[in-house]
C-alpha positions in Angstrom: 43.4 13.8 72.2 43.9 10.2 72.3 41.7 7.3 71.0 40.1 6.7 74.0 39.0 10.0 74.8 37.8 10.6 71.4 35.5 7.9 71.8 34.5 8.1 75.2 33.8 12.2 75.6 31.5 12.0 72.5 29.7 8.9 73.9 29.4 10.6 77.3 27.9 13.5 75.6 25.6 11.8 73.3 24.1 9.6 76.0 23.6 13.0 78.1 21.8 14.7 75.3 19.8 11.6 74.2 18.7 10.3 77.4 17.5 14.1 78.2 15.6 14.1 75.2 14.2 10.9 76.0 13.1 12.0 79.4 11.5 15.1 77.9 9.6 12.4 75.3 8.1 11.0 78.5 10.2 7.8 78.4 10.7 6.7 82.0 11.3 3.1 82.2 14.6 1.3 82.5 13.7 -1.0 79.7 13.7 2.2 77.5 16.6 3.9 78.9 18.5 0.6 78.4 17.5 0.4 74.7 18.7 4.0 74.2 22.0 3.4 76.0 22.7 0.2 74.1 21.7 1.7 70.8 24.2 4.6 71.3 27.0 2.2 72.5 26.8 0.6 69.1 26.4 3.4 66.8 28.5 6.5 68.3 31.6 4.9 68.4 31.3 3.5 64.8 30.8 7.1 63.7 33.6 8.5 65.9 35.9 6.0 64.8 35.0 7.0 61.2 35.8 10.6 61.9 39.2 9.4 63.7 39.9 7.4 60.7 39.2 10.2 58.4 41.3 12.4 60.5 44.2 9.7 60.4 44.0 9.3 56.7 43.9 12.8 55.6 45.4 14.5 58.7 42.8 16.8 58.9 39.3 17.3 60.5 36.5 16.1 58.6 34.3 19.2 57.1 31.2 20.4 59.3 29.1 19.2 56.3 30.6 15.6 56.6 29.7 15.4 60.2 26.5 16.6 59.7 25.8 14.0 57.0 27.1 10.8 59.3 24.9 12.4 61.8 22.1 12.0 59.3 23.2 8.6 58.0 22.9 7.3 61.9 19.3 8.1 62.1 18.0 5.1 60.4 20.1 2.5 62.2 18.9 3.8 65.4 15.4 4.2 64.3 15.5 0.7 63.2 17.3 -0.6 66.3 14.6 1.6 68.6 11.8 0.2 66.9 13.2 -3.5 67.4 14.0 -2.9 71.0 10.8 -1.2 72.0 8.2 -2.6 69.7 5.3 -1.0 71.6 6.7 2.4 70.9 4.8 3.9 67.8 7.0 4.1 64.6 6.4 7.6 64.0 7.2 8.6 67.6 10.2 6.6 67.5 11.4 8.3 64.2 10.8 11.9 65.6 12.7 10.9 69.1 15.7 9.5 67.2 15.7 12.5 64.9 15.4 15.0 67.7 17.8 13.2 70.2 20.5 13.2 67.4 20.0 16.8 66.9 20.4 17.5 70.4 23.6 15.2 70.3 25.1 16.9 67.4 24.2 20.3 68.7 25.9 19.5 72.4 28.9 18.2 70.4 29.4 21.4 68.6 29.0 23.4 72.0 31.4 21.5 74.1 33.7 19.7 71.4 33.9 22.5 68.7 33.4 20.5 66.0 
């Protein structure tokens, strides 16, 4: 898999999963979808670049626990960016959304990419 595919495919899967979760949470405005998309355009490539770098340095895939830990670490900046982008959103609802959206994204990545 080339670098572009390693960054674009996971990003598209993440957007599909997280926007679907957003719809389930009742998000309906273009502002909400734009915020979620923009946040993932920042965090997802960084996370996947770290995975690529790990693979380059170690010549192996990051262990499952490492990938899961990176997903957990991503929750905080995504939560902060979401509450900044959508200040009318209750903080507790934003946190639950980000947590569930990242679990869905991680699960979809496991199913499709076999991480």
